[in-house]
FIKEMAR-305708 format. One record per residue: residue in one letter; residue number from 1; x, y, z of N, C-alpha, C in turn. Coordinates in steps of 0.05 Angstrom, whole numbers, plus 5000, padded with zeros to 4 digits. Atoms other than C-alpha are relative to their C-alpha. Example, Ala and Ser with C-alpha at 12.3 -4.5 7.8 and 13.67 -1.06 7.14 Angstrom:
REM residues 2
<site><code>a</code><pos>1</pos><n_px>5018</n_px><n_py>4976</n_py><n_pz>5000</n_pz><ca_px>5246</ca_px><ca_py>4910</ca_py><ca_pz>5156</ca_pz><c_px>5018</c_px><c_py>5024</c_py><c_pz>5000</c_pz></site>
<site><code>s</code><pos>2</pos><n_px>4984</n_px><n_py>4976</n_py><n_pz>4999</n_pz><ca_px>5273</ca_px><ca_py>4979</ca_py><ca_pz>5143</ca_pz><c_px>4985</c_px><c_py>5022</c_py><c_pz>5014</c_pz></site>
REM end
This chain:
REM residues 79
<site><code>x</code><pos>1</pos><n_px>5013</n_px><n_py>4995</n_py><n_pz>5027</n_pz><ca_px>6528</ca_px><ca_py>3364</ca_py><ca_pz>3015</ca_pz><c_px>4977</c_px><c_py>5001</c_py><c_pz>4999</c_pz></site>
<site><code>x</code><pos>2</pos><n_px>5038</n_px><n_py>5004</n_py><n_pz>4992</n_pz><ca_px>6456</ca_px><ca_py>3346</ca_py><ca_pz>3038</ca_pz><c_px>4997</c_px><c_py>5031</c_py><c_pz>5003</c_pz></site>
<site><code>x</code><pos>3</pos><n_px>5011</n_px><n_py>4970</n_py><n_pz>4987</n_pz><ca_px>6457</ca_px><ca_py>3413</ca_py><ca_pz>3081</ca_pz><c_px>5000</c_px><c_py>5018</c_py><c_pz>4980</c_pz></site>
<site><code>x</code><pos>4</pos><n_px>4998</n_px><n_py>4977</n_py><n_pz>5015</n_pz><ca_px>6480</ca_px><ca_py>3453</ca_py><ca_pz>3026</ca_pz><c_px>4977</c_px><c_py>5001</c_py><c_pz>4980</c_pz></site>
<site><code>x</code><pos>5</pos><n_px>5018</n_px><n_py>5001</n_py><n_pz>5022</n_pz><ca_px>6429</ca_px><ca_py>3427</ca_py><ca_pz>2979</ca_pz><c_px>4975</c_px><c_py>5005</c_py><c_pz>5013</c_pz></site>
<site><code>x</code><pos>6</pos><n_px>5031</n_px><n_py>4986</n_py><n_pz>4990</n_pz><ca_px>6367</ca_px><ca_py>3452</ca_py><ca_pz>3021</ca_pz><c_px>4988</c_px><c_py>5017</c_py><c_pz>4987</c_pz></site>
<site><code>x</code><pos>7</pos><n_px>5006</n_px><n_py>4977</n_py><n_pz>5011</n_pz><ca_px>6361</ca_px><ca_py>3518</ca_py><ca_pz>2998</ca_pz><c_px>4979</c_px><c_py>5009</c_py><c_pz>5016</c_pz></site>
<site><code>x</code><pos>8</pos><n_px>5022</n_px><n_py>4990</n_py><n_pz>4982</n_pz><ca_px>6293</ca_px><ca_py>3546</ca_py><ca_pz>3026</ca_pz><c_px>4979</c_px><c_py>4979</c_py><c_pz>4999</c_pz></site>
<site><code>x</code><pos>9</pos><n_px>5022</n_px><n_py>5015</n_py><n_pz>4991</n_pz><ca_px>6258</ca_px><ca_py>3481</ca_py><ca_pz>3028</ca_pz><c_px>5002</c_px><c_py>4993</c_py><c_pz>5027</c_pz></site>
<site><code>x</code><pos>10</pos><n_px>5007</n_px><n_py>5001</n_py><n_pz>4969</n_pz><ca_px>6271</ca_px><ca_py>3471</ca_py><ca_pz>3103</ca_pz><c_px>5001</c_px><c_py>4969</c_py><c_pz>5005</c_pz></site>
<site><code>x</code><pos>11</pos><n_px>5000</n_px><n_py>5029</n_py><n_pz>4993</n_pz><ca_px>6274</ca_px><ca_py>3410</ca_py><ca_pz>3140</ca_pz><c_px>4980</c_px><c_py>4985</c_py><c_pz>5001</c_pz></site>
<site><code>x</code><pos>12</pos><n_px>5023</n_px><n_py>5014</n_py><n_pz>5010</n_pz><ca_px>6207</ca_px><ca_py>3389</ca_py><ca_pz>3131</ca_pz><c_px>4999</c_px><c_py>4986</c_py><c_pz>4978</c_pz></site>
<site><code>x</code><pos>13</pos><n_px>5007</n_px><n_py>5017</n_py><n_pz>5025</n_pz><ca_px>6209</ca_px><ca_py>3377</ca_py><ca_pz>3065</ca_pz><c_px>5028</c_px><c_py>4977</c_py><c_pz>4995</c_pz></site>
<site><code>x</code><pos>14</pos><n_px>4976</n_px><n_py>5023</n_py><n_pz>5005</n_pz><ca_px>6279</ca_px><ca_py>3340</ca_py><ca_pz>3073</ca_pz><c_px>4988</c_px><c_py>4974</c_py><c_pz>5013</c_pz></site>
<site><code>x</code><pos>15</pos><n_px>5008</n_px><n_py>5029</n_py><n_pz>4983</n_pz><ca_px>6246</ca_px><ca_py>3288</ca_py><ca_pz>3133</ca_pz><c_px>4978</c_px><c_py>4985</c_py><c_pz>4980</c_pz></site>
<site><code>x</code><pos>16</pos><n_px>5022</n_px><n_py>5011</n_py><n_pz>5017</n_pz><ca_px>6186</ca_px><ca_py>3283</ca_py><ca_pz>3079</ca_pz><c_px>5014</c_px><c_py>4985</c_py><c_pz>4980</c_pz></site>
<site><code>x</code><pos>17</pos><n_px>4983</n_px><n_py>5013</n_py><n_pz>5026</n_pz><ca_px>6234</ca_px><ca_py>3263</ca_py><ca_pz>3021</ca_pz><c_px>5015</c_px><c_py>4972</c_py><c_pz>5011</c_pz></site>
<site><code>x</code><pos>18</pos><n_px>4990</n_px><n_py>5023</n_py><n_pz>4987</n_pz><ca_px>6271</ca_px><ca_py>3216</ca_py><ca_pz>3073</ca_pz><c_px>4981</c_px><c_py>4982</c_py><c_pz>5005</c_pz></site>
<site><code>x</code><pos>19</pos><n_px>5026</n_px><n_py>5021</n_py><n_pz>5002</n_pz><ca_px>6206</ca_px><ca_py>3181</ca_py><ca_pz>3084</ca_pz><c_px>4992</c_px><c_py>4989</c_py><c_pz>4984</c_pz></site>
<site><code>x</code><pos>20</pos><n_px>5003</n_px><n_py>5009</n_py><n_pz>5024</n_pz><ca_px>6192</ca_px><ca_py>3175</ca_py><ca_pz>3019</ca_pz><c_px>5023</c_px><c_py>4981</c_py><c_pz>4988</c_pz></site>
<site><code>x</code><pos>21</pos><n_px>4980</n_px><n_py>5012</n_py><n_pz>5011</n_pz><ca_px>6259</ca_px><ca_py>3150</ca_py><ca_pz>3000</ca_pz><c_px>4999</c_px><c_py>4973</c_py><c_pz>5019</c_pz></site>
<site><code>x</code><pos>22</pos><n_px>4997</n_px><n_py>5028</n_py><n_pz>4985</n_pz><ca_px>6259</ca_px><ca_py>3089</ca_py><ca_pz>3059</ca_pz><c_px>4975</c_px><c_py>4997</c_py><c_pz>4985</c_pz></site>
<site><code>x</code><pos>23</pos><n_px>5017</n_px><n_py>5021</n_py><n_pz>5016</n_pz><ca_px>6193</ca_px><ca_py>3069</ca_py><ca_pz>3030</ca_pz><c_px>5003</c_px><c_py>4988</c_py><c_pz>4977</c_pz></site>
<site><code>x</code><pos>24</pos><n_px>4991</n_px><n_py>5014</n_py><n_pz>5020</n_pz><ca_px>6227</ca_px><ca_py>3050</ca_py><ca_pz>2965</ca_pz><c_px>5019</c_px><c_py>4981</c_py><c_pz>5005</c_pz></site>
<site><code>x</code><pos>25</pos><n_px>4983</n_px><n_py>5024</n_py><n_pz>4994</n_pz><ca_px>6278</ca_px><ca_py>3011</ca_py><ca_pz>3002</ca_pz><c_px>5032</c_px><c_py>5008</c_py><c_pz>4978</c_pz></site>
<site><code>x</code><pos>26</pos><n_px>4976</n_px><n_py>4994</n_py><n_pz>5008</n_pz><ca_px>6335</ca_px><ca_py>3044</ca_py><ca_pz>2960</ca_pz><c_px>5009</c_px><c_py>5027</c_py><c_pz>5012</c_pz></site>
<site><code>x</code><pos>27</pos><n_px>4994</n_px><n_py>4976</n_py><n_pz>4985</n_pz><ca_px>6370</ca_px><ca_py>3094</ca_py><ca_pz>3000</ca_pz><c_px>5033</c_px><c_py>5012</c_py><c_pz>4994</c_pz></site>
<site><code>x</code><pos>28</pos><n_px>4974</n_px><n_py>4985</n_py><n_pz>5005</n_pz><ca_px>6420</ca_px><ca_py>3142</ca_py><ca_pz>2972</ca_pz><c_px>4990</c_px><c_py>5028</c_py><c_pz>5000</c_pz></site>
<site><code>x</code><pos>29</pos><n_px>5000</n_px><n_py>4963</n_py><n_pz>4997</n_pz><ca_px>6429</ca_px><ca_py>3224</ca_py><ca_pz>2976</ca_pz><c_px>4982</c_px><c_py>5005</c_py><c_pz>4969</c_pz></site>
<site><code>x</code><pos>30</pos><n_px>5010</n_px><n_py>4989</n_py><n_pz>5023</n_pz><ca_px>6413</ca_px><ca_py>3228</ca_py><ca_pz>2902</ca_pz><c_px>4967</c_px><c_py>4992</c_py><c_pz>5002</c_pz></site>
<site><code>x</code><pos>31</pos><n_px>5024</n_px><n_py>5006</n_py><n_pz>5007</n_pz><ca_px>6340</ca_px><ca_py>3197</ca_py><ca_pz>2906</ca_pz><c_px>4985</c_px><c_py>5022</c_py><c_pz>5022</c_pz></site>
<site><code>x</code><pos>32</pos><n_px>5012</n_px><n_py>4980</n_py><n_pz>4981</n_pz><ca_px>6326</ca_px><ca_py>3241</ca_py><ca_pz>2975</ca_pz><c_px>5003</c_px><c_py>5032</c_py><c_pz>4980</c_pz></site>
<site><code>x</code><pos>33</pos><n_px>5005</n_px><n_py>4971</n_py><n_pz>5014</n_pz><ca_px>6346</ca_px><ca_py>3306</ca_py><ca_pz>2932</ca_pz><c_px>4986</c_px><c_py>4990</c_py><c_pz>4974</c_pz></site>
<site><code>x</code><pos>34</pos><n_px>5017</n_px><n_py>5007</n_py><n_pz>5023</n_pz><ca_px>6306</ca_px><ca_py>3271</ca_py><ca_pz>2872</ca_pz><c_px>4969</c_px><c_py>5012</c_py><c_pz>5013</c_pz></site>
<site><code>x</code><pos>35</pos><n_px>5020</n_px><n_py>5003</n_py><n_pz>4985</n_pz><ca_px>6246</ca_px><ca_py>3269</ca_py><ca_pz>2923</ca_pz><c_px>4994</c_px><c_py>5031</c_py><c_pz>5007</c_pz></site>
<site><code>x</code><pos>36</pos><n_px>5004</n_px><n_py>4974</n_py><n_pz>4988</n_pz><ca_px>6257</ca_px><ca_py>3340</ca_py><ca_pz>2954</ca_pz><c_px>4994</c_px><c_py>5017</c_py><c_pz>4977</c_pz></site>
<site><code>x</code><pos>37</pos><n_px>5009</n_px><n_py>4984</n_py><n_pz>5020</n_pz><ca_px>6254</ca_px><ca_py>3368</ca_py><ca_pz>2883</ca_pz><c_px>4972</c_px><c_py>4992</c_py><c_pz>4992</c_pz></site>
<site><code>x</code><pos>38</pos><n_px>5025</n_px><n_py>4999</n_py><n_pz>5009</n_pz><ca_px>6188</ca_px><ca_py>3338</ca_py><ca_pz>2865</ca_pz><c_px>4989</c_px><c_py>5009</c_py><c_pz>5022</c_pz></site>
<site><code>x</code><pos>39</pos><n_px>5021</n_px><n_py>4993</n_py><n_pz>4978</n_pz><ca_px>6159</ca_px><ca_py>3356</ca_py><ca_pz>2930</ca_pz><c_px>5001</c_px><c_py>5035</c_py><c_pz>4995</c_pz></site>
<site><code>x</code><pos>40</pos><n_px>4990</n_px><n_py>4974</n_py><n_pz>4999</n_pz><ca_px>6190</ca_px><ca_py>3430</ca_py><ca_pz>2919</ca_pz><c_px>4990</c_px><c_py>5018</c_py><c_pz>4971</c_pz></site>
<site><code>x</code><pos>41</pos><n_px>5003</n_px><n_py>4992</n_py><n_pz>5028</n_pz><ca_px>6179</ca_px><ca_py>3441</ca_py><ca_pz>2844</ca_pz><c_px>4966</c_px><c_py>5002</c_py><c_pz>4991</c_pz></site>
<site><code>x</code><pos>42</pos><n_px>5028</n_px><n_py>4998</n_py><n_pz>5010</n_pz><ca_px>6109</ca_px><ca_py>3467</ca_py><ca_pz>2817</ca_pz><c_px>4998</c_px><c_py>4985</c_py><c_pz>4985</c_pz></site>
<site><code>x</code><pos>43</pos><n_px>5012</n_px><n_py>5016</n_py><n_pz>5023</n_pz><ca_px>6073</ca_px><ca_py>3424</ca_py><ca_pz>2772</ca_pz><c_px>4996</c_px><c_py>5022</c_py><c_pz>4978</c_pz></site>
<site><code>x</code><pos>44</pos><n_px>5005</n_px><n_py>4989</n_py><n_pz>5020</n_pz><ca_px>6077</ca_px><ca_py>3448</ca_py><ca_pz>2705</ca_pz><c_px>4991</c_px><c_py>4992</c_py><c_pz>4979</c_pz></site>
<site><code>x</code><pos>45</pos><n_px>5011</n_px><n_py>5011</n_py><n_pz>5016</n_pz><ca_px>6026</ca_px><ca_py>3433</ca_py><ca_pz>2654</ca_pz><c_px>5012</c_px><c_py>5008</c_py><c_pz>4972</c_pz></site>
<site><code>x</code><pos>46</pos><n_px>4986</n_px><n_py>4992</n_py><n_pz>5021</n_pz><ca_px>6050</ca_px><ca_py>3424</ca_py><ca_pz>2584</ca_pz><c_px>4978</c_px><c_py>5014</c_py><c_pz>4982</c_pz></site>
<site><code>x</code><pos>47</pos><n_px>5018</n_px><n_py>4976</n_py><n_pz>5011</n_pz><ca_px>6027</ca_px><ca_py>3478</ca_py><ca_pz>2536</ca_pz><c_px>4994</c_px><c_py>4986</c_py><c_pz>4975</c_pz></site>
<site><code>x</code><pos>48</pos><n_px>5004</n_px><n_py>5007</n_py><n_pz>5022</n_pz><ca_px>5996</ca_px><ca_py>3465</ca_py><ca_pz>2469</ca_pz><c_px>5015</c_px><c_py>5019</c_py><c_pz>4982</c_pz></site>
<site><code>x</code><pos>49</pos><n_px>4991</n_px><n_py>4978</n_py><n_pz>5018</n_pz><ca_px>6037</ca_px><ca_py>3502</ca_py><ca_pz>2417</ca_pz><c_px>4996</c_px><c_py>4990</c_py><c_pz>4972</c_pz></site>
<site><code>x</code><pos>50</pos><n_px>5002</n_px><n_py>5001</n_py><n_pz>5029</n_pz><ca_px>6023</ca_px><ca_py>3510</ca_py><ca_pz>2340</ca_pz><c_px>4978</c_px><c_py>4979</c_py><c_pz>4996</c_pz></site>
<site><code>x</code><pos>51</pos><n_px>5020</n_px><n_py>5018</n_py><n_pz>5013</n_pz><ca_px>5952</ca_px><ca_py>3476</ca_py><ca_pz>2335</ca_pz><c_px>4989</c_px><c_py>5006</c_py><c_pz>4978</c_pz></site>
<site><code>x</code><pos>52</pos><n_px>5006</n_px><n_py>4989</n_py><n_pz>5024</n_pz><ca_px>5932</ca_px><ca_py>3474</ca_py><ca_pz>2272</ca_pz><c_px>4966</c_px><c_py>4993</c_py><c_pz>4997</c_pz></site>
<site><code>x</code><pos>53</pos><n_px>5031</n_px><n_py>5007</n_py><n_pz>4998</n_pz><ca_px>5859</ca_px><ca_py>3473</ca_py><ca_pz>2249</ca_pz><c_px>4991</c_px><c_py>4967</c_py><c_pz>4986</c_pz></site>
<site><code>x</code><pos>54</pos><n_px>5005</n_px><n_py>5026</n_py><n_pz>5011</n_pz><ca_px>5872</ca_px><ca_py>3406</ca_py><ca_pz>2213</ca_pz><c_px>5001</c_px><c_py>4982</c_py><c_pz>5021</c_pz></site>
<site><code>x</code><pos>55</pos><n_px>5005</n_px><n_py>5015</n_py><n_pz>4987</n_pz><ca_px>5881</ca_px><ca_py>3376</ca_py><ca_pz>2274</ca_pz><c_px>4972</c_px><c_py>4985</c_py><c_pz>5006</c_pz></site>
<site><code>x</code><pos>56</pos><n_px>5019</n_px><n_py>5011</n_py><n_pz>5000</n_pz><ca_px>5834</ca_px><ca_py>3326</ca_py><ca_pz>2284</ca_pz><c_px>4979</c_px><c_py>4996</c_py><c_pz>5034</c_pz></site>
<site><code>x</code><pos>57</pos><n_px>5012</n_px><n_py>5004</n_py><n_pz>4976</n_pz><ca_px>5779</ca_px><ca_py>3326</ca_py><ca_pz>2345</ca_pz><c_px>4985</c_px><c_py>4977</c_py><c_pz>5003</c_pz></site>
<site><code>x</code><pos>58</pos><n_px>5017</n_px><n_py>5025</n_py><n_pz>4990</n_pz><ca_px>5741</ca_px><ca_py>3268</ca_py><ca_pz>2381</ca_pz><c_px>4968</c_px><c_py>5008</c_py><c_pz>4996</c_pz></site>
<site><code>x</code><pos>59</pos><n_px>5034</n_px><n_py>4995</n_py><n_pz>5002</n_pz><ca_px>5664</ca_px><ca_py>3272</ca_py><ca_pz>2350</ca_pz><c_px>4986</c_px><c_py>4979</c_py><c_pz>5014</c_pz></site>
<site><code>x</code><pos>60</pos><n_px>5020</n_px><n_py>5025</n_py><n_pz>4985</n_pz><ca_px>5636</ca_px><ca_py>3205</ca_py><ca_pz>2382</ca_pz><c_px>5021</c_px><c_py>4993</c_py><c_pz>5019</c_pz></site>
<site><code>x</code><pos>61</pos><n_px>4994</n_px><n_py>5008</n_py><n_pz>4979</n_pz><ca_px>5654</ca_px><ca_py>3191</ca_py><ca_pz>2448</ca_pz><c_px>5008</c_px><c_py>4967</c_py><c_pz>5005</c_pz></site>
<site><code>x</code><pos>62</pos><n_px>4996</n_px><n_py>5025</n_py><n_pz>5001</n_pz><ca_px>5684</ca_px><ca_py>3122</ca_py><ca_pz>2455</ca_pz><c_px>4980</c_px><c_py>4983</c_py><c_pz>5030</c_pz></site>
<site><code>x</code><pos>63</pos><n_px>5015</n_px><n_py>5014</n_py><n_pz>4980</n_pz><ca_px>5642</ca_px><ca_py>3068</ca_py><ca_pz>2499</ca_pz><c_px>5013</c_px><c_py>4976</c_py><c_pz>5011</c_pz></site>
<site><code>x</code><pos>64</pos><n_px>4988</n_px><n_py>5026</n_py><n_pz>4991</n_pz><ca_px>5662</ca_px><ca_py>3019</ca_py><ca_pz>2545</ca_pz><c_px>4989</c_px><c_py>4978</c_py><c_pz>4995</c_pz></site>
<site><code>x</code><pos>65</pos><n_px>5016</n_px><n_py>5017</n_py><n_pz>5002</n_pz><ca_px>5642</ca_px><ca_py>2954</ca_py><ca_pz>2532</ca_pz><c_px>5012</c_px><c_py>4974</c_py><c_pz>5008</c_pz></site>
<site><code>x</code><pos>66</pos><n_px>4990</n_px><n_py>5018</n_py><n_pz>4984</n_pz><ca_px>5652</ca_px><ca_py>2903</ca_py><ca_pz>2587</ca_pz><c_px>4994</c_px><c_py>4972</c_py><c_pz>4994</c_pz></site>
<site><code>x</code><pos>67</pos><n_px>5005</n_px><n_py>5031</n_py><n_pz>5009</n_pz><ca_px>5620</ca_px><ca_py>2842</ca_py><ca_pz>2555</ca_pz><c_px>5021</c_px><c_py>4991</c_py><c_pz>4986</c_pz></site>
<site><code>x</code><pos>68</pos><n_px>4979</n_px><n_py>5007</n_py><n_pz>5017</n_pz><ca_px>5675</ca_px><ca_py>2842</ca_py><ca_pz>2509</ca_pz><c_px>5020</c_px><c_py>4989</c_py><c_pz>5018</c_pz></site>
<site><code>x</code><pos>69</pos><n_px>4972</n_px><n_py>5006</n_py><n_pz>4976</n_pz><ca_px>5729</ca_px><ca_py>2830</ca_py><ca_pz>2571</ca_pz><c_px>4985</c_px><c_py>4969</c_py><c_pz>5008</c_pz></site>
<site><code>x</code><pos>70</pos><n_px>5005</n_px><n_py>5034</n_py><n_pz>4988</n_pz><ca_px>5679</ca_px><ca_py>2764</ca_py><ca_pz>2588</ca_pz><c_px>5001</c_px><c_py>4986</c_py><c_pz>4978</c_pz></site>
<site><code>x</code><pos>71</pos><n_px>4995</n_px><n_py>5016</n_py><n_pz>5019</n_pz><ca_px>5685</ca_px><ca_py>2743</ca_py><ca_pz>2524</ca_pz><c_px>5026</c_px><c_py>4982</c_py><c_pz>4998</c_pz></site>
<site><code>x</code><pos>72</pos><n_px>4969</n_px><n_py>5006</n_py><n_pz>4996</n_pz><ca_px>5758</ca_px><ca_py>2744</ca_py><ca_pz>2527</ca_pz><c_px>5005</c_px><c_py>4977</c_py><c_pz>5021</c_pz></site>
<site><code>x</code><pos>73</pos><n_px>4990</n_px><n_py>5018</n_py><n_pz>4979</n_pz><ca_px>5756</ca_px><ca_py>2702</ca_py><ca_pz>2589</ca_pz><c_px>4985</c_px><c_py>4970</c_py><c_pz>4995</c_pz></site>
<site><code>x</code><pos>74</pos><n_px>5022</n_px><n_py>5028</n_py><n_pz>5009</n_pz><ca_px>5716</ca_px><ca_py>2646</ca_py><ca_pz>2555</ca_pz><c_px>5020</c_px><c_py>4975</c_py><c_pz>5005</c_pz></site>
<site><code>x</code><pos>75</pos><n_px>4987</n_px><n_py>5024</n_py><n_pz>4997</n_pz><ca_px>5745</ca_px><ca_py>2574</ca_py><ca_pz>2564</ca_pz><c_px>5020</c_px><c_py>4993</c_py><c_pz>4980</c_pz></site>
<site><code>x</code><pos>76</pos><n_px>4983</n_px><n_py>5006</n_py><n_pz>5018</n_pz><ca_px>5774</ca_px><ca_py>2575</ca_py><ca_pz>2493</ca_pz><c_px>5025</c_px><c_py>5021</c_py><c_pz>5001</c_pz></site>
<site><code>x</code><pos>77</pos><n_px>4979</n_px><n_py>4982</n_py><n_pz>4999</n_pz><ca_px>5818</ca_px><ca_py>2634</ca_py><ca_pz>2512</ca_pz><c_px>5025</c_px><c_py>4991</c_py><c_pz>5026</c_pz></site>
<site><code>x</code><pos>78</pos><n_px>4980</n_px><n_py>5009</n_py><n_pz>4971</n_pz><ca_px>5850</ca_px><ca_py>2597</ca_py><ca_pz>2582</ca_pz><c_px>5020</c_px><c_py>4989</c_py><c_pz>4988</c_pz></site>
<site><code>x</code><pos>79</pos><n_px>4975</n_px><n_py>5007</n_py><n_pz>5005</n_pz><ca_px>5918</ca_px><ca_py>2579</ca_py><ca_pz>2576</ca_pz><c_px>5006</c_px><c_py>4970</c_py><c_pz>5018</c_pz></site>
REM end
């Protein structure tokens, strides 16, 4: 069954999919085929459809406040 599922992908893709599957530690033909599909399918970006003018837009860029996380690490928050 595996040989029939190769299609135009080739043995190189099968070998890479097998290597990726072995790295997971769970070995099955379904996982190998799934890895092959991931390797051969082109990434398809999601298209934004029907964006209305009332869609909110970001006007103020959020700022990272690393000192906030330091206050969370104070003694009163330690378990």
